[in-house]
HTML snippet that shows the backbone in 3Dmol.js (N, CA, C, O; Angstrom):
<script src="https://3Dmol.org/build/3Dmol-min.js"></script>
<div id="view" style="width:600px;height:400px;position:relative"></div>
<script>
const pdb = `
ATOM      1  N   UNK A   1    -153.112-150.617  52.701  1.00  0.00           N
ATOM      2  CA  UNK A   1    -153.270-149.272  53.203  1.00  0.00           C
ATOM      3  C   UNK A   1    -153.781-148.392  52.065  1.00  0.00           C
ATOM      4  O   UNK A   1    -153.275-148.446  50.944  1.00  0.00           O
ATOM      5  N   UNK A   2    -154.763-147.605  52.365  1.00  0.00           N
ATOM      6  CA  UNK A   2    -155.313-146.637  51.415  1.00  0.00           C
ATOM      7  C   UNK A   2    -154.640-145.296  51.646  1.00  0.00           C
ATOM      8  O   UNK A   2    -154.332-144.938  52.783  1.00  0.00           O
ATOM      9  N   UNK A   3    -154.412-144.554  50.573  1.00  0.00           N
ATOM     10  CA  UNK A   3    -153.848-143.217  50.752  1.00  0.00           C
ATOM     11  C   UNK A   3    -154.269-142.282  49.635  1.00  0.00           C
ATOM     12  O   UNK A   3    -154.618-142.711  48.535  1.00  0.00           O
ATOM     13  N   UNK A   4    -154.228-140.999  49.942  1.00  0.00           N
ATOM     14  CA  UNK A   4    -154.520-139.931  48.986  1.00  0.00           C
ATOM     15  C   UNK A   4    -153.248-139.113  48.878  1.00  0.00           C
ATOM     16  O   UNK A   4    -152.640-138.766  49.890  1.00  0.00           O
ATOM     17  N   UNK A   5    -152.844-138.804  47.653  1.00  0.00           N
ATOM     18  CA  UNK A   5    -151.612-138.037  47.468  1.00  0.00           C
ATOM     19  C   UNK A   5    -151.784-136.989  46.373  1.00  0.00           C
ATOM     20  O   UNK A   5    -152.612-137.129  45.474  1.00  0.00           O
ATOM     21  N   UNK A   6    -150.983-135.945  46.477  1.00  0.00           N
ATOM     22  CA  UNK A   6    -150.938-134.936  45.417  1.00  0.00           C
ATOM     23  C   UNK A   6    -149.527-134.860  44.820  1.00  0.00           C
ATOM     24  O   UNK A   6    -149.173-133.875  44.173  1.00  0.00           O
ATOM     25  N   UNK A   7    -148.730-135.905  45.042  1.00  0.00           N
ATOM     26  CA  UNK A   7    -147.389-135.954  44.455  1.00  0.00           C
ATOM     27  C   UNK A   7    -147.490-136.333  42.981  1.00  0.00           C
ATOM     28  O   UNK A   7    -148.407-137.042  42.567  1.00  0.00           O
ATOM     29  N   UNK A   8    -146.529-135.846  42.200  1.00  0.00           N
ATOM     30  CA  UNK A   8    -146.504-136.165  40.773  1.00  0.00           C
ATOM     31  C   UNK A   8    -146.179-137.640  40.571  1.00  0.00           C
ATOM     32  O   UNK A   8    -145.178-138.122  41.101  1.00  0.00           O
ATOM     33  N   UNK A   9    -147.005-138.370  39.814  1.00  0.00           N
ATOM     34  CA  UNK A   9    -146.657-139.755  39.498  1.00  0.00           C
ATOM     35  C   UNK A   9    -145.569-139.789  38.424  1.00  0.00           C
ATOM     36  O   UNK A   9    -145.403-138.835  37.664  1.00  0.00           O
ATOM     37  N   UNK A  10    -144.829-140.903  38.372  1.00  0.00           N
ATOM     38  CA  UNK A  10    -143.835-141.044  37.301  1.00  0.00           C
ATOM     39  C   UNK A  10    -144.538-141.299  35.974  1.00  0.00           C
ATOM     40  O   UNK A  10    -143.963-141.067  34.910  1.00  0.00           O
ATOM     41  N   UNK A  11    -145.781-141.777  36.031  1.00  0.00           N
ATOM     42  CA  UNK A  11    -146.590-141.940  34.829  1.00  0.00           C
ATOM     43  C   UNK A  11    -147.302-140.615  34.543  1.00  0.00           C
ATOM     44  O   UNK A  11    -146.960-139.586  35.124  1.00  0.00           O
ATOM     45  N   UNK A  12    -148.255-140.644  33.681  1.00  0.00           N
ATOM     46  CA  UNK A  12    -149.041-139.461  33.328  1.00  0.00           C
ATOM     47  C   UNK A  12    -149.853-138.970  34.533  1.00  0.00           C
ATOM     48  O   UNK A  12    -150.182-139.759  35.419  1.00  0.00           O
ATOM     49  N   UNK A  13    -150.176-137.674  34.570  1.00  0.00           N
ATOM     50  CA  UNK A  13    -151.025-137.157  35.643  1.00  0.00           C
ATOM     51  C   UNK A  13    -152.500-137.425  35.352  1.00  0.00           C
ATOM     52  O   UNK A  13    -153.361-137.126  36.181  1.00  0.00           O
ATOM     53  N   UNK A  14    -152.794-137.984  34.184  1.00  0.00           N
ATOM     54  CA  UNK A  14    -154.172-138.345  33.839  1.00  0.00           C
ATOM     55  C   UNK A  14    -154.608-139.517  34.717  1.00  0.00           C
ATOM     56  O   UNK A  14    -153.975-140.573  34.713  1.00  0.00           O
ATOM     57  N   UNK A  15    -155.676-139.327  35.457  1.00  0.00           N
ATOM     58  CA  UNK A  15    -156.154-140.324  36.410  1.00  0.00           C
ATOM     59  C   UNK A  15    -156.845-141.477  35.678  1.00  0.00           C
ATOM     60  O   UNK A  15    -157.665-141.253  34.788  1.00  0.00           O
ATOM     61  N   UNK A  16    -156.506-142.715  36.061  1.00  0.00           N
ATOM     62  CA  UNK A  16    -157.141-143.920  35.498  1.00  0.00           C
ATOM     63  C   UNK A  16    -157.213-144.984  36.584  1.00  0.00           C
ATOM     64  O   UNK A  16    -156.187-145.392  37.129  1.00  0.00           O
ATOM     65  N   UNK A  17    -158.408-145.427  36.894  1.00  0.00           N
ATOM     66  CA  UNK A  17    -158.574-146.462  37.914  1.00  0.00           C
ATOM     67  C   UNK A  17    -157.893-147.752  37.474  1.00  0.00           C
ATOM     68  O   UNK A  17    -157.988-148.155  36.315  1.00  0.00           O
ATOM     69  N   UNK A  18    -157.208-148.392  38.416  1.00  0.00           N
ATOM     70  CA  UNK A  18    -156.572-149.670  38.151  1.00  0.00           C
ATOM     71  C   UNK A  18    -155.158-149.593  37.611  1.00  0.00           C
ATOM     72  O   UNK A  18    -154.510-150.627  37.450  1.00  0.00           O
ATOM     73  N   UNK A  19    -154.663-148.407  37.329  1.00  0.00           N
ATOM     74  CA  UNK A  19    -153.316-148.310  36.770  1.00  0.00           C
ATOM     75  C   UNK A  19    -152.255-148.403  37.862  1.00  0.00           C
ATOM     76  O   UNK A  19    -152.516-148.104  39.027  1.00  0.00           O
ATOM     77  N   UNK A  20    -151.073-148.815  37.471  1.00  0.00           N
ATOM     78  CA  UNK A  20    -149.935-148.827  38.384  1.00  0.00           C
ATOM     79  C   UNK A  20    -149.580-147.374  38.683  1.00  0.00           C
ATOM     80  O   UNK A  20    -149.567-146.531  37.787  1.00  0.00           O
ATOM     81  N   UNK A  21    -149.294-147.091  39.951  1.00  0.00           N
ATOM     82  CA  UNK A  21    -149.009-145.716  40.360  1.00  0.00           C
ATOM     83  C   UNK A  21    -147.709-145.697  41.145  1.00  0.00           C
ATOM     84  O   UNK A  21    -147.601-146.318  42.203  1.00  0.00           O
ATOM     85  N   UNK A  22    -146.731-144.985  40.623  1.00  0.00           N
ATOM     86  CA  UNK A  22    -145.449-144.799  41.310  1.00  0.00           C
ATOM     87  C   UNK A  22    -145.147-143.309  41.322  1.00  0.00           C
ATOM     88  O   UNK A  22    -145.560-142.573  40.426  1.00  0.00           O
ATOM     89  N   UNK A  23    -144.422-142.873  42.345  1.00  0.00           N
ATOM     90  CA  UNK A  23    -143.993-141.482  42.339  1.00  0.00           C
ATOM     91  C   UNK A  23    -142.525-141.403  42.710  1.00  0.00           C
ATOM     92  O   UNK A  23    -141.984-142.262  43.406  1.00  0.00           O
ATOM     93  N   UNK A  24    -141.901-140.344  42.221  1.00  0.00           N
ATOM     94  CA  UNK A  24    -140.478-140.116  42.426  1.00  0.00           C
ATOM     95  C   UNK A  24    -140.279-139.506  43.808  1.00  0.00           C
ATOM     96  O   UNK A  24    -140.713-138.382  44.058  1.00  0.00           O
ATOM     97  N   UNK A  25    -139.633-140.232  44.697  1.00  0.00           N
ATOM     98  CA  UNK A  25    -139.436-139.744  46.063  1.00  0.00           C
ATOM     99  C   UNK A  25    -138.508-138.535  46.124  1.00  0.00           C
ATOM    100  O   UNK A  25    -138.496-137.820  47.126  1.00  0.00           O
ATOM    101  N   UNK A  26    -137.728-138.295  45.065  1.00  0.00           N
ATOM    102  CA  UNK A  26    -136.833-137.136  45.037  1.00  0.00           C
ATOM    103  C   UNK A  26    -137.578-135.851  44.673  1.00  0.00           C
ATOM    104  O   UNK A  26    -137.086-134.752  44.926  1.00  0.00           O
ATOM    105  N   UNK A  27    -138.758-135.991  44.082  1.00  0.00           N
ATOM    106  CA  UNK A  27    -139.552-134.832  43.666  1.00  0.00           C
ATOM    107  C   UNK A  27    -140.723-134.689  44.635  1.00  0.00           C
ATOM    108  O   UNK A  27    -141.693-135.442  44.547  1.00  0.00           O
ATOM    109  N   UNK A  28    -140.642-133.732  45.556  1.00  0.00           N
ATOM    110  CA  UNK A  28    -141.727-133.549  46.522  1.00  0.00           C
ATOM    111  C   UNK A  28    -142.613-132.351  46.198  1.00  0.00           C
ATOM    112  O   UNK A  28    -143.352-131.873  47.058  1.00  0.00           O
ATOM    113  N   UNK A  29    -142.541-131.866  44.965  1.00  0.00           N
ATOM    114  CA  UNK A  29    -143.396-130.755  44.553  1.00  0.00           C
ATOM    115  C   UNK A  29    -144.846-131.240  44.455  1.00  0.00           C
ATOM    116  O   UNK A  29    -145.094-132.332  43.944  1.00  0.00           O
ATOM    117  N   UNK A  30    -145.798-130.450  44.935  1.00  0.00           N
ATOM    118  CA  UNK A  30    -147.201-130.869  44.863  1.00  0.00           C
ATOM    119  C   UNK A  30    -147.769-130.708  43.461  1.00  0.00           C
ATOM    120  O   UNK A  30    -147.379-129.810  42.715  1.00  0.00           O
ATOM    121  N   UNK A  31    -148.673-131.573  43.125  1.00  0.00           N
ATOM    122  CA  UNK A  31    -149.400-131.498  41.861  1.00  0.00           C
ATOM    123  C   UNK A  31    -150.725-130.793  42.123  1.00  0.00           C
ATOM    124  O   UNK A  31    -151.169-130.722  43.269  1.00  0.00           O
ATOM    125  N   UNK A  32    -151.349-130.281  41.097  1.00  0.00           N
ATOM    126  CA  UNK A  32    -152.678-129.693  41.282  1.00  0.00           C
ATOM    127  C   UNK A  32    -153.757-130.771  41.254  1.00  0.00           C
ATOM    128  O   UNK A  32    -154.931-130.488  41.491  1.00  0.00           O
ATOM    129  N   UNK A  33    -153.355-132.010  40.964  1.00  0.00           N
ATOM    130  CA  UNK A  33    -154.274-133.143  40.957  1.00  0.00           C
ATOM    131  C   UNK A  33    -154.129-133.961  42.233  1.00  0.00           C
ATOM    132  O   UNK A  33    -153.086-133.925  42.886  1.00  0.00           O
ATOM    133  N   UNK A  34    -155.182-134.699  42.585  1.00  0.00           N
ATOM    134  CA  UNK A  34    -155.182-135.575  43.750  1.00  0.00           C
ATOM    135  C   UNK A  34    -155.445-136.994  43.254  1.00  0.00           C
ATOM    136  O   UNK A  34    -156.279-137.208  42.375  1.00  0.00           O
ATOM    137  N   UNK A  35    -154.726-137.960  43.826  1.00  0.00           N
ATOM    138  CA  UNK A  35    -154.836-139.351  43.407  1.00  0.00           C
ATOM    139  C   UNK A  35    -155.212-140.217  44.602  1.00  0.00           C
ATOM    140  O   UNK A  35    -154.669-140.041  45.693  1.00  0.00           O
ATOM    141  N   UNK A  36    -156.131-141.146  44.403  1.00  0.00           N
ATOM    142  CA  UNK A  36    -156.631-142.036  45.443  1.00  0.00           C
ATOM    143  C   UNK A  36    -156.086-143.426  45.151  1.00  0.00           C
ATOM    144  O   UNK A  36    -156.377-144.007  44.105  1.00  0.00           O
ATOM    145  N   UNK A  37    -155.287-143.963  46.089  1.00  0.00           N
ATOM    146  CA  UNK A  37    -154.517-145.171  45.803  1.00  0.00           C
ATOM    147  C   UNK A  37    -154.566-146.177  46.941  1.00  0.00           C
ATOM    148  O   UNK A  37    -155.015-145.890  48.051  1.00  0.00           O
ATOM    149  N   UNK A  38    -154.083-147.369  46.612  1.00  0.00           N
ATOM    150  CA  UNK A  38    -153.882-148.413  47.607  1.00  0.00           C
ATOM    151  C   UNK A  38    -152.414-148.819  47.513  1.00  0.00           C
ATOM    152  O   UNK A  38    -151.863-148.958  46.421  1.00  0.00           O
ATOM    153  N   UNK A  39    -151.789-149.008  48.681  1.00  0.00           N
ATOM    154  CA  UNK A  39    -150.374-149.358  48.720  1.00  0.00           C
ATOM    155  C   UNK A  39    -150.170-150.766  48.189  1.00  0.00           C
ATOM    156  O   UNK A  39    -150.943-151.680  48.478  1.00  0.00           O
ATOM    157  N   UNK A  40    -149.111-150.919  47.405  1.00  0.00           N
ATOM    158  CA  UNK A  40    -148.738-152.218  46.882  1.00  0.00           C
ATOM    159  C   UNK A  40    -147.404-152.651  47.462  1.00  0.00           C
ATOM    160  O   UNK A  40    -146.940-152.090  48.455  1.00  0.00           O
ATOM    161  N   UNK A  41    -146.796-153.637  46.850  1.00  0.00           N
ATOM    162  CA  UNK A  41    -145.487-154.113  47.312  1.00  0.00           C
ATOM    163  C   UNK A  41    -144.404-153.132  46.882  1.00  0.00           C
ATOM    164  O   UNK A  41    -144.383-152.677  45.739  1.00  0.00           O
ATOM    165  N   UNK A  42    -143.516-152.816  47.799  1.00  0.00           N
ATOM    166  CA  UNK A  42    -142.424-151.893  47.486  1.00  0.00           C
ATOM    167  C   UNK A  42    -142.953-150.531  47.104  1.00  0.00           C
ATOM    168  O   UNK A  42    -143.708-149.905  47.849  1.00  0.00           O
ATOM    169  N   UNK A  43    -142.546-150.084  45.934  1.00  0.00           N
ATOM    170  CA  UNK A  43    -142.979-148.770  45.453  1.00  0.00           C
ATOM    171  C   UNK A  43    -144.073-148.872  44.396  1.00  0.00           C
ATOM    172  O   UNK A  43    -144.430-147.873  43.772  1.00  0.00           O
ATOM    173  N   UNK A  44    -144.607-150.076  44.193  1.00  0.00           N
ATOM    174  CA  UNK A  44    -145.674-150.267  43.206  1.00  0.00           C
ATOM    175  C   UNK A  44    -147.030-150.158  43.889  1.00  0.00           C
ATOM    176  O   UNK A  44    -147.421-151.037  44.658  1.00  0.00           O
ATOM    177  N   UNK A  45    -147.738-149.081  43.605  1.00  0.00           N
ATOM    178  CA  UNK A  45    -149.046-148.833  44.182  1.00  0.00           C
ATOM    179  C   UNK A  45    -150.071-148.876  43.055  1.00  0.00           C
ATOM    180  O   UNK A  45    -149.700-148.957  41.884  1.00  0.00           O
ATOM    181  N   UNK A  46    -151.354-148.822  43.395  1.00  0.00           N
ATOM    182  CA  UNK A  46    -152.416-148.898  42.397  1.00  0.00           C
ATOM    183  C   UNK A  46    -153.399-147.764  42.632  1.00  0.00           C
ATOM    184  O   UNK A  46    -153.841-147.539  43.759  1.00  0.00           O
ATOM    185  N   UNK A  47    -153.738-147.056  41.574  1.00  0.00           N
ATOM    186  CA  UNK A  47    -154.739-145.994  41.668  1.00  0.00           C
ATOM    187  C   UNK A  47    -156.126-146.636  41.626  1.00  0.00           C
ATOM    188  O   UNK A  47    -156.414-147.438  40.738  1.00  0.00           O
ATOM    189  N   UNK A  48    -156.984-146.282  42.586  1.00  0.00           N
ATOM    190  CA  UNK A  48    -158.315-146.900  42.651  1.00  0.00           C
ATOM    191  C   UNK A  48    -159.454-145.897  42.493  1.00  0.00           C
ATOM    192  O   UNK A  48    -160.598-146.302  42.290  1.00  0.00           O
ATOM    193  N   UNK A  49    -159.177-144.634  42.579  1.00  0.00           N
ATOM    194  CA  UNK A  49    -160.214-143.620  42.429  1.00  0.00           C
ATOM    195  C   UNK A  49    -160.928-143.322  43.740  1.00  0.00           C
ATOM    196  O   UNK A  49    -160.887-144.115  44.680  1.00  0.00           O
ATOM    197  N   UNK A  50    -161.579-142.175  43.787  1.00  0.00           N
ATOM    198  CA  UNK A  50    -162.194-141.701  45.034  1.00  0.00           C
ATOM    199  C   UNK A  50    -163.382-142.548  45.472  1.00  0.00           C
ATOM    200  O   UNK A  50    -163.530-142.815  46.665  1.00  0.00           O
ATOM    201  N   UNK A  51    -164.230-142.976  44.545  1.00  0.00           N
ATOM    202  CA  UNK A  51    -165.402-143.760  44.929  1.00  0.00           C
ATOM    203  C   UNK A  51    -165.008-145.096  45.547  1.00  0.00           C
ATOM    204  O   UNK A  51    -165.585-145.510  46.552  1.00  0.00           O
ATOM    205  N   UNK A  52    -164.030-145.773  44.953  1.00  0.00           N
ATOM    206  CA  UNK A  52    -163.562-147.054  45.487  1.00  0.00           C
ATOM    207  C   UNK A  52    -162.896-146.862  46.846  1.00  0.00           C
ATOM    208  O   UNK A  52    -163.105-147.666  47.755  1.00  0.00           O
ATOM    209  N   UNK A  53    -162.099-145.810  46.993  1.00  0.00           N
ATOM    210  CA  UNK A  53    -161.447-145.549  48.278  1.00  0.00           C
ATOM    211  C   UNK A  53    -162.483-145.324  49.369  1.00  0.00           C
ATOM    212  O   UNK A  53    -162.372-145.901  50.451  1.00  0.00           O
ATOM    213  N   UNK A  54    -163.482-144.499  49.104  1.00  0.00           N
ATOM    214  CA  UNK A  54    -164.521-144.231  50.103  1.00  0.00           C
ATOM    215  C   UNK A  54    -165.354-145.471  50.399  1.00  0.00           C
ATOM    216  O   UNK A  54    -165.774-145.667  51.540  1.00  0.00           O
ATOM    217  N   UNK A  55    -165.603-146.313  49.401  1.00  0.00           N
ATOM    218  CA  UNK A  55    -166.327-147.562  49.611  1.00  0.00           C
ATOM    219  C   UNK A  55    -165.532-148.480  50.534  1.00  0.00           C
ATOM    220  O   UNK A  55    -166.097-149.088  51.443  1.00  0.00           O
ATOM    221  N   UNK A  56    -164.229-148.582  50.305  1.00  0.00           N
ATOM    222  CA  UNK A  56    -163.390-149.431  51.152  1.00  0.00           C
ATOM    223  C   UNK A  56    -163.326-148.912  52.584  1.00  0.00           C
ATOM    224  O   UNK A  56    -163.305-149.701  53.528  1.00  0.00           O
ATOM    225  N   UNK A  57    -163.295-147.595  52.752  1.00  0.00           N
ATOM    226  CA  UNK A  57    -163.289-147.026  54.101  1.00  0.00           C
ATOM    227  C   UNK A  57    -164.616-147.345  54.788  1.00  0.00           C
ATOM    228  O   UNK A  57    -164.637-147.735  55.955  1.00  0.00           O
ATOM    229  N   UNK A  58    -165.718-147.178  54.065  1.00  0.00           N
ATOM    230  CA  UNK A  58    -167.041-147.440  54.631  1.00  0.00           C
ATOM    231  C   UNK A  58    -167.204-148.911  55.011  1.00  0.00           C
ATOM    232  O   UNK A  58    -167.789-149.215  56.050  1.00  0.00           O
ATOM    233  N   UNK A  59    -166.694-149.832  54.181  1.00  0.00           N
ATOM    234  CA  UNK A  59    -166.850-151.266  54.404  1.00  0.00           C
ATOM    235  C   UNK A  59    -165.832-151.847  55.391  1.00  0.00           C
ATOM    236  O   UNK A  59    -165.944-153.009  55.782  1.00  0.00           O
ATOM    237  N   UNK A  60    -164.856-151.059  55.789  1.00  0.00           N
ATOM    238  CA  UNK A  60    -163.809-151.563  56.682  1.00  0.00           C
ATOM    239  C   UNK A  60    -164.362-151.855  58.076  1.00  0.00           C
ATOM    240  O   UNK A  60    -165.307-151.214  58.536  1.00  0.00           O
ATOM    241  N   UNK A  61    -163.753-152.831  58.729  1.00  0.00           N
ATOM    242  CA  UNK A  61    -164.148-153.175  60.094  1.00  0.00           C
ATOM    243  C   UNK A  61    -163.678-152.117  61.090  1.00  0.00           C
ATOM    244  O   UNK A  61    -164.254-151.962  62.167  1.00  0.00           O
ATOM    245  N   UNK A  62    -162.644-151.408  60.722  1.00  0.00           N
ATOM    246  CA  UNK A  62    -162.070-150.398  61.615  1.00  0.00           C
ATOM    247  C   UNK A  62    -163.016-149.195  61.715  1.00  0.00           C
ATOM    248  O   UNK A  62    -163.675-148.834  60.740  1.00  0.00           O
ATOM    249  N   UNK A  63    -163.076-148.596  62.870  1.00  0.00           N
ATOM    250  CA  UNK A  63    -163.953-147.457  63.085  1.00  0.00           C
ATOM    251  C   UNK A  63    -163.192-146.149  63.233  1.00  0.00           C
ATOM    252  O   UNK A  63    -163.803-145.104  63.458  1.00  0.00           O
ATOM    253  N   UNK A  64    -161.871-146.188  63.111  1.00  0.00           N
ATOM    254  CA  UNK A  64    -161.065-144.976  63.207  1.00  0.00           C
ATOM    255  C   UNK A  64    -160.255-144.824  61.925  1.00  0.00           C
ATOM    256  O   UNK A  64    -159.747-145.801  61.374  1.00  0.00           O
ATOM    257  N   UNK A  65    -160.144-143.590  61.466  1.00  0.00           N
ATOM    258  CA  UNK A  65    -159.402-143.298  60.244  1.00  0.00           C
ATOM    259  C   UNK A  65    -158.403-142.193  60.560  1.00  0.00           C
ATOM    260  O   UNK A  65    -158.759-141.185  61.171  1.00  0.00           O
ATOM    261  N   UNK A  66    -157.158-142.379  60.149  1.00  0.00           N
ATOM    262  CA  UNK A  66    -156.131-141.361  60.342  1.00  0.00           C
ATOM    263  C   UNK A  66    -155.980-140.566  59.057  1.00  0.00           C
ATOM    264  O   UNK A  66    -155.682-141.125  58.001  1.00  0.00           O
ATOM    265  N   UNK A  67    -156.188-139.258  59.150  1.00  0.00           N
ATOM    266  CA  UNK A  67    -156.040-138.377  57.985  1.00  0.00           C
ATOM    267  C   UNK A  67    -154.837-137.489  58.193  1.00  0.00           C
ATOM    268  O   UNK A  67    -154.523-136.665  57.334  1.00  0.00           O
TER     269      UNK A  67
END
`;
const viewer = $3Dmol.createViewer("view");
viewer.addModel(pdb, "pdb");
viewer.setStyle({}, {cartoon: {color: "spectrum"}});
viewer.zoomTo();
viewer.render();
</script>
């Protein structure tokens, strides 16, 4: 599953493609940054960046997207 979030990551807010991305579910304050990610196992997700996310949406077999 692909997702976009503005929640604060437990790591740095500096965006880096390919990094592990986790966020604290107890902290629901919005960040001024936006992160483009893919869901991983459990709470371990991966940041993939906007270009990769849009490429995956474009290449997907599905024709409907839920925003």
